[in-house]
C-alpha positions as CSV (number, residue, x, y, z in Angstrom):
1,M,115.0,57.5,-29.5
2,I,111.5,57.7,-28.0
3,N,110.3,59.9,-30.9
4,S,111.7,57.5,-33.4
5,I,109.6,54.7,-31.8
6,K,106.5,56.8,-31.7
7,N,106.9,57.7,-35.4
8,H,107.5,54.2,-36.5
9,S,104.8,52.6,-38.6
10,R,104.5,49.7,-36.2
11,Y,104.0,51.8,-33.1
12,P,100.2,51.4,-33.2
13,N,100.6,47.7,-33.5
14,L,103.0,47.6,-30.6
15,L,100.6,49.5,-28.4
16,V,97.7,47.2,-29.2
17,F,99.9,44.1,-28.6
18,L,101.0,45.5,-25.2
19,Q,97.4,46.3,-24.3
20,F,96.2,42.8,-24.9
21,L,99.3,41.2,-23.3
22,L,98.7,43.2,-20.2
23,I,95.0,42.4,-20.1
24,G,95.9,38.7,-20.5
25,L,98.5,38.9,-17.7
26,I,96.2,40.7,-15.3
27,V,93.5,38.0,-15.9
28,L,96.2,35.2,-15.6
29,F,97.6,36.6,-12.3
30,S,94.2,37.2,-10.8
31,K,94.0,34.8,-7.9
32,S,90.2,34.6,-7.9
33,F,87.8,35.7,-10.7
34,F,85.7,38.4,-9.0
35,S,86.1,37.3,-5.4
36,S,84.6,40.6,-4.2
37,I,81.3,42.2,-5.0
38,F,83.0,45.5,-5.3
39,G,85.4,44.2,-7.9
40,L,82.5,42.7,-9.8
41,A,80.6,46.0,-9.7
42,I,83.6,47.9,-11.1
43,F,84.0,45.4,-13.9
44,V,80.3,45.6,-14.8
45,V,80.3,49.4,-14.8
46,G,83.3,49.3,-17.1
47,A,81.6,46.8,-19.4
48,V,78.4,48.9,-19.6
49,L,80.4,52.0,-20.4
50,G,82.2,50.1,-23.2
51,L,78.9,48.8,-24.6
52,W,77.4,52.3,-24.4
53,A,80.4,53.7,-26.4
54,I,80.1,51.0,-29.0
55,T,76.4,51.8,-29.6
56,H,77.4,55.3,-30.6
57,N,80.2,54.2,-32.9
58,K,79.4,53.0,-36.4
59,L,81.0,49.7,-37.4
60,G,83.4,51.3,-39.9
61,N,84.4,54.1,-37.5
62,F,85.7,51.9,-34.6
63,N,89.4,51.1,-34.7
64,I,91.4,49.2,-32.0
65,Q,94.6,50.7,-33.3
66,P,95.5,54.3,-32.5
67,K,95.0,55.3,-36.1
68,L,92.2,57.0,-38.0
69,R,90.3,55.0,-40.5
70,E,89.6,56.7,-43.8
71,G,86.3,58.5,-43.5
72,S,86.3,58.5,-39.7
73,K,83.7,60.7,-38.1
74,L,84.0,62.4,-34.7
75,I,81.5,60.9,-32.3
76,T,80.1,63.4,-29.7
77,T,77.0,61.6,-28.6
78,G,76.2,59.3,-25.7
79,I,79.2,58.8,-23.3
80,Y,81.3,60.7,-25.8
81,T,79.5,63.8,-24.7
82,W,81.5,63.7,-21.4
83,V,84.6,61.5,-22.2
84,R,86.8,61.5,-25.2
85,H,88.1,57.9,-24.7
86,P,85.3,55.9,-23.1
87,M,86.6,52.6,-24.5
88,Y,89.9,53.0,-22.7
89,T,88.0,54.0,-19.6
90,S,86.0,50.8,-20.0
91,V,89.1,48.7,-20.2
92,I,90.8,50.5,-17.3
93,M,87.7,49.9,-15.1
94,M,87.2,46.3,-16.1
95,M,90.8,45.4,-15.3
96,L,90.5,47.5,-12.1
97,G,87.7,45.1,-11.2
98,F,90.1,42.2,-11.4
99,L,92.7,44.1,-9.4
100,V,90.3,45.1,-6.6
101,S,89.1,41.5,-6.3
102,T,92.6,40.1,-5.6
103,P,95.1,42.9,-5.2
104,T,98.7,41.8,-5.6
105,V,101.8,43.8,-6.3
106,I,102.2,42.2,-9.8
107,E,98.6,42.9,-10.7
108,T,99.0,46.5,-9.5
109,L,102.1,47.0,-11.6
110,L,100.5,45.4,-14.7
111,W,97.4,47.6,-14.3
112,L,99.5,50.7,-14.0
113,I,101.4,49.8,-17.1
114,L,98.1,49.1,-18.9
115,V,96.9,52.6,-17.9
116,A,100.2,54.0,-19.3
117,V,99.8,52.1,-22.6
118,L,96.2,53.3,-23.0
119,L,97.3,56.8,-22.2
120,L,99.8,56.6,-25.0
121,K,97.2,55.3,-27.4
122,A,94.8,58.1,-26.5
123,K,97.5,60.7,-26.9
124,R,98.4,59.4,-30.3
125,E,94.7,59.3,-31.4
126,E,94.2,62.9,-30.2
127,S,97.2,64.2,-32.2
128,L,95.8,62.5,-35.3
129,W,92.3,63.9,-34.7
130,L,93.7,67.4,-34.2
131,E,95.4,67.1,-37.6
132,H,92.3,65.6,-39.2
133,D,89.3,67.6,-37.9
134,E,89.4,71.2,-36.7
135,E,86.3,70.5,-34.6
136,Y,88.3,68.2,-32.4
137,A,90.0,71.1,-30.6
138,K,86.6,72.4,-29.5
139,Y,85.5,68.9,-28.6
140,K,88.7,68.4,-26.6
141,N,88.1,71.6,-24.6
142,S,84.5,70.6,-23.7
143,T,85.1,67.0,-22.6
144,K,87.3,65.1,-20.2
145,F,90.0,62.6,-21.1
146,F,88.9,59.4,-19.2
147,I,86.7,60.4,-16.3
148,P,83.6,62.7,-16.6
149,Y,84.0,66.0,-14.8
150,I,87.4,65.0,-13.3
151,L,90.1,63.9,-15.8
């Protein structure tokens, strides 16, 4: 059953929908918008990482869905030198900033589910890249998934 869902043509759309739903719910359930300097710092670092990643991605290369666009090019410069999915790292960190500011059980659960959804998106993208570009396997072996030098 799970494989049939992953192979369905709407699976990428479902992942994007869930990602934005979870982000919206985390923001909605946050009791105070950045009530801690630590939460704000985490959010800002995440935003900077996301902006850095965008500067190394050409406009036609970037895709919010876990699909490869026609003519996609592997990016290995900037933050992509150390992390294969810096945009997902960015989202995880920004939402962690909300969670740290006003930690609640519901926000923690939503954040954990968001991390799982982003992990599914990243895994799907990686399988597509491995089929699309033989250089991706080397790139994958020389970089980390979400966190430089760690994971």
